[in-house]
Every structure is written in structure tokens, then in C-alpha cells.
TIPALUM-159171 format. One record per residue (C-alpha): residue in one letter; z, x, y. Coordinates in steps of 0.02 Angstrom, whole numbers, plus 32768, in hexadecimal, padded with zeros to 4 digits. Example, Ala and Ser with C-alpha at 12.3 -4.5 7.8 and 13.67 -1.06 7.14 Angstrom:
% TIPALUM-159171
a818682677F1F;s816582AC7FCB;
END
This chain:
% TIPALUM-159171
m10675CB4BEFD;n111B5CE6BEDC;k11705D13BF81;k12275D01BF52;v12B05D70BF9A;f13635D6CBF61;i13ED5DA5BFD7;s148B5DD7BF78;t14F65E1AC006;t159C5DBFC01F;t15645D7AC0C7;f14BA5D7EC119;a14725D3EC1BE;e15165CECC1F0;f150C5D30C2A1;d144F5D33C2BB;r13C15CDFC25B;e13425D63C28B;p133C5DB6C1DE;l131D5D0EC18B;e129A5CE2C20D;l123F5D84C1E6;l12335D4EC130;e11FA5C9FC15F;q11735CE3C1D2;k11285D40C13F;g11315CA9C0CE;y11C15CE3C061;n123E5C6EC010;f12EF5CB0C00D;k138F5C86BFB4;l143A5CBCBFF2;n14D55CF0BF92;p15265C48BF6A;y15D35C90BF46;k15F75CEEBFEA;r16455D7BBF84;k16085E13BF25;m15985DD6BE99;t15985E0FBDE4;s14FC5E51BD90;e14EF5DB1BD2A;e14F45D47BDC8;i146F5DB1BE1E;a14015DA4BD83;e14145CE7BD85;h13F65CC8BE3D;g13795D55BE56;k13085D23BDC6;g12525D24BDFE;a12755D83BE9F;l11FE5E06BEE3;g12815E4DBF57;l133D5E62BF56;v13A45E7EBFF4;a14425EC9BFAB;g14F35EF8BFDB;t15685F63BF73;e15475F0ABECE;t15225F72BE34;l14655F7BBE1C;d143A5FD2BD79;e13C15FD8BCE7;r140E5F41BC90;l13F65ED7BD2A;f13455F15BD48;e13155EE0BC98;k13415E2DBCC9;l12EC5E32BD74;e123F5E4CBD2D;t11E15E21BDCE;l124A5E8EBE42;k11E45F06BEAD;v125A5F3ABF3A;i13165F51BF54;s13495F5CC00A;r13FD5F92C021;c14535F41C0B6;g14BA5FDEC0D8;s14AC6099C0C7;g14FA60BDC01D;m148960C7BF85;d150960F5BF00;n150C6043BEBC;v1452604BBE94;d140D60A5BDFB;i137E60F8BE59;g13366148BDBC;a133060A5BD5B;a12E1604DBDF0;g125D60D4BDFF;k122D60C7BD47;r120C600EBD61;g11AA602ABE01;i12305FD9BE6D;k1235601FBF1D;v12E2603BBF68;c130D604AC021;n13A96042C08E;t13E3602FC143;p144160CEC171;d143E60B6C22E;g14886008C23C;p153B6026C202;a155460D6C246;l15A560ADC2ED;a160A601EC2A3;v16576090C21E;a16766119C29F;e16D060A1C315;l1738605BC286;t176A610CC256;v17A66131C307;g1805608CC308;l185B60B7C264;i188B6163C2A3;l18D7611DC343;n192E6094C2E0;i19826113C26E;l19B2618CC2F9;r19FF6103C364;k1A40609EC2CF;i19F55FFEC314;t19E95F9CC272;k1A975FD1C23B;m1AE85F99C2DE;d1A855EF7C2E0;r1AD45ECFC237;l1B815EF8C27A;v1B6D5E87C312;r1B355DF8C2A1;l1BD55E15C23D;k1C355E07C2E3;k1C635EBFC2DE;w1C505F0FC38A;e1C435FC3C34F;k1BDE6043C3B0;n1B9660C7C33B;m1B5E6168C38F;g1AA66190C375;n1A326220C39C;l199D6245C40C;l18EF6264C3CC;f18DA62DFC45C;g18EA6391C41F;k18E06367C367;n186863BFC2F1;v17F86340C29A;g179E6375C1FC;i17036312C1CE;i16C6631DC11A;g160F62EBC117;f15B3630BC1BA;g151E6296C1B4;r14FA6203C228;i15A861B9C21E;g1609625DC21D;q15AF6299C2B8;k15CE61F4C313;v16876202C2E8;a168762B2C331;r163B6275C3D5;l16BA61E9C3E6;i174F6254C3B6;s171D62DFC42D;a17356268C4C0;f17EF6262C495;g1800631EC4A8;a1811633FC3EE;g17C763D6C397;i173F63BCC315;i171D641EC276;y16AE63E3C1E8;f16786405C136;d15CD63D5C0F2;v15696414C05E;k14CA6414C0C8;d14A56483C15C;k14A7642FC207;p14336494C277;g146B6490C32D;i1512643EC304;d157664DDC2E4;s156B6512C39A;e15D16477C3C6;y163D6459C32D;k168364D2C2AD;n164764C9C1F9;k16D264F8C180;s16E86502C0C6;l173F646BC07B;s17E064CCC05C;e17E26512C10D;l17C86465C156;l18546419C0EF;k18CE64A2C122;e18A46499C1DC;a188B63E0C1FF;d1912636AC23E;i18A162D8C213;v181F62D9C186;t179A6252C182;l1716623CC0FA;h16636209C11E;l16086234C07E;s155F61F5C046;f158A61ECBF8E;s160D6194BF26;g16A061CBBEBF;k163261BABE24;k16186275BE3B;g16D46290BE3C;a17556280BEC5;v173762F6BF56;i17EE62E8BF86;g186362F7BEF2;g19126339BED8;k18DF63EEBEF7;e188963C3BF9B;l19186355BFD6;r199163E4BFBA;l19256452C02A;m193763D8C0BA;k19BC63F4C13E;k1A63639EC123;g1A636305C193;s19A662FCC1A1;v193B625EC192;l18AB622DC11E;i182361ACC144;n17A1616FC0C8;a171D60F8C10A;s1690613FC0A1;r168F6124BFE5;g170E60E0BF6B;g173A6163BEE9;a172361F4BF61;v17E261FEBF6A;d18526205BED1;e18BA616BBEF6;a19496198BE81;a195B6243BED0;l195361F9BF7F;y19D9617BBF53;e1A4F6208BF1F;a1A28626EBFBB;l1A5261D9C029;k1AEB61A3BFC7;k1B356253BFCA;g1B0E6267C083;h1A9662F9C075;l1A1A6290C0D9;s1A5F622AC169;g19DA61A5C158;a1932616FC116;a18B060E7C12E;l183660A9C0AB;d17A56034C0C6;v175A6056C01A;f17A3605BBF6B;g17746089BEBA;d17865FD2BE87;e176C5F46BF03;p17BD5ED0BF2E;y18525F48BF2F;s18FB5F12BEEA;g19505FB4BEBA;p19EE6016BEE6;f19BD603EBF9A;l19F65F8EBFC1;e1AA95FCCBFAC;l1A9B6050C035;d1AB16036C0F0;n1A5F60DCC124;i19AF60ABC0F2;i19336033C142;l18C35FD2C0CA;t18265F76C101;p17AB5F17C090;h170D5F84C0A0;i16E45F4CC151;g16905FEAC190;s15EF5F90C1C1;y16455EEFC1F4;a161D5EF4C2AD;k15AC5E64C2DF;e152A5ECFC339;a15215F4DC2AB;r15175EC4C229;v14845E6FC27D;k14265F14C28D;m14445F3DC1D6;e14045E93C19D;v13695E9AC20A;d13445F4CC1D2;a135F5F1AC11B;v12DF5E8EC128;k12625EFAC187;n12725F81C102;l125A5EFFC07A;l11BE5EB6C0C9;f11745F62C0E9;a11925F96C034;l113E5EF6BFFA;g10A45F24C05E;e10BB5EABC0EF;k107C5EE3C19A;
END
């Protein structure tokens, strides 16, 4: 009986073998990503041939790939985002799709807070100066008393709110879905109101920029002069060209991006010293990573009918 599983994520089980042991206990053979980088569709088709299950990262999983993976029954995303998976095409072929929304939530929230503090206190900028043997003390700002606007108020957005509140910052949010019980604690605003009122805007959306940038030139112009933008959600949710201009002209004092329209990123933001760039590391906390991988394998086995 075919019991092959292909794991295409960049890294897997590097910190704990539990997810692999779960597969072994059920008699499954597994193959890991041999490249340790994001795989192309052609590479997944080659290495995943004959697999019943696919544990996937952010690779593009579409109709063309499914045609080549004729035996595939389940896709288990190791992460929360599903925008890289053509859900409709998978459904037509009877392929079940699941994800792990709980695992990365706290890791992304903590990274967001770290990026905000980094920008406000100019930590990365001054680290670079010290390494250049320039002892220059740049004045920063407190998070205390700032108004933080959270766009997307799901699992991650709400965790960010809890963490930020401990610093004495105010919280407002915008979300397209109602949040029963939340409004008594945090204020739900329209997107334009949030952009006008917030000193710091952070995005935690559950969809990608394929639907169009949520923050474009018009939205950036609504933001306060000297405010800050954080995107640790989806690449493409921010118009990168418009953000570049807003930073270069000084309308925004700073920004931090963990996600980009095209990754790996190598664009004009590299020229600016008022933006922090990280290589899509939102879930890259050891504890969160292990939980995501274990949950991904458990979801896979459950969808394959294992008890």
C-alpha cells in the first residue's frame, strides 16, 4: 500500500523529531525538501510523485501541479495562510486541505512587538552606526501613550493587542468581520479612521495582496506624518512602490516588513535606512515551529483517516 508523504517546507523537524515519529508510527514513508529553500512547482512534482499527502509551506500549489500529483489526497499547510493553495482546484480533485492557524500566532505577534520597539528606539539603525565606529545617539520614542491601529483582528491581531496594551498604548482596530465581545475592550474603526488616528499601523490580514493592496498610496497619505507601518501578514497587502516613496519623502518615519510581493526580496527598500527588512520569519520561533509541524502532521493523518 502506498503510504508516501512529501514534506516541501524549507525546514522540517530540525528542532524536534516528533512530527516525523508520528508518521513513522503510522507506517508512512516521508521525504523531506532536499534543497532547504522554497521549491518550485516542477521540483514538488518531481519529488512528490506518488505521495498521498503533502506537508507544505508557502509554495504555489495550483491546478497545474495537482495534475502531476495524481495520487495526492491531502495538503496540510504548515502555517496559517492558505492564499498559496488553489482551494477550488484542490476540491475538484477531491484533495483535502488543512492548515495550522494556532501555531504561529504568538510568534508573529511577538515579532510584531519587537519590530515596533526596534523602530521606535532605532535599535537596528544605531547598531549599524556602532559597527561603523560612529558613536551617535539617535533620540527615539516610547510605545507608551501611542495609538496602535491593527488591521485584521483575528488570532494574531488580538494577541498583538494584548501584548501592546501592557506597554500602555491605546488600541484601535479594523476588521471586515464582527468581533462579538471585543468592542467593549477595543475600538473598531473604519479603515480611514484608523489610518488617520494611529501612530503605528500594523497589518495582520488573513488574505494576500492578490486581491489588491490594502495599503496603497491613498491610504499612506491618510496616515499621520511621522507614523510607522508594520507588515508581518501577507506580501502584496502593501503597495511597495508607494511605501518606498512615503518613506523616502519622510511622510512615514519608519516601517518594518517581514513579507514581500516577491521573495527573496532585493528591491529599492535596501537603499533606505528607515525601514527594517526581515526574511519572512514570523513563525520562526522554535516553540511555535515545533507546534506547527506537529499540528500539520496530525492534521494530515486525520484527513487520511488515521486514528
